[in-house]
C-alpha angles and dihedrals in degrees: 000000000000116000124246116260122224104224098175150337132218139185115232106233116254092018139072090233122124126214115206126198117211134184122204107181101297099349127089125200137181118211138180114214109246092015102061129220119353098188144334134204096247102053104057107128100115091044089055095043088055090066098034096052092043095051088049086063094055098033114150097027114139120226091007119194118205133181125200121195108215127021096209106161094337099254095121090046090048094049091048091052090048093052095043129084127249091261094055127114119210115194113193120193118204120181095198111068091200091059088064093048090048092054090049099044106028125005104029096103101072091057093041099256095280090175085070094060111105091222087066123098119186122209114189102207145056113325088222089071088065095043091055095052109109116249092003086156108205124176090202140012121197118193124198097157124149113323097324124273092339095070104207101168108041120020093204085072091071090081092067091061096041127103088256093049093048091049088054093050091051086055093050094051123086117237109292090014119149133233117198127184129194119212136177090222148009122292119180094177090057094049086051091054091048089056093046088053089060104262129137101229133206129169134219130190115216137180129227092227114067088226091065096261132128133042125344110259124185131220120187122200120205117188119200115227116255 
C-alpha cells in the first residue's frame, strides 16, 4: 500500500490549530491533529445534498445570488453551480487562504474544478463579513462552517449561529430566500433560534455516502417570509 503524502499545512485564523492536506493515491483528505479527518474527497454526499436541496427551494429565480460559507473540497460549490442557471452568481467564503490554493493546485479535480467557473466569486475571509454587509441581497445562504451550530474549532463561528447572526442572515436574504445549515448532529435549540429569527424551518437527515450509508448528518432549511 502506498503511503499518504503530505501536500500542505495551514493554521486556522484565530486559533493555534493546524489543517493538513494529504493525498493517498487518488483520494485527498484534510485533517486536524488530535481531531482526526475533517473531510475527504470520496465521502461528499451530504456536502452535495446541502447545495442540491437548497437550490431546489429557489428553483426558477433569475439572476440568483448564492453564498456558501466554507469551500472545503469544493463539492457544495460544484453542486450549487450545477443546479443554478447561467445567470447565477455563487459567492464562496473561505476563511483559510491555503484551502483555496489547495483547491486550485491539488484537489480541484474530484469536484470538477468549480473555482474555474466564471459564475464563482471567491471571498477569502470570514463569511460573517459578507452577511453583515447592508443590502447584500442573497437568494440563498448555505452554511458548512465548523461542525455546525456547535462550533468546535473556532469560537468566533458561534456568532453565525447565534440569535444576532441569524437576524443578520435574515436581513441579507431577499424575500423568500433560504438559509441552509449543515450539522454533524441534531440541535433543537438552534432550530428554535431559527424560528425565533422569523424563518420557516424544515429539517432533512442526509448521509455522507451517496448510497445512504454512514453517519446521520442534518441540514436545516429556513425560508424567509416573502
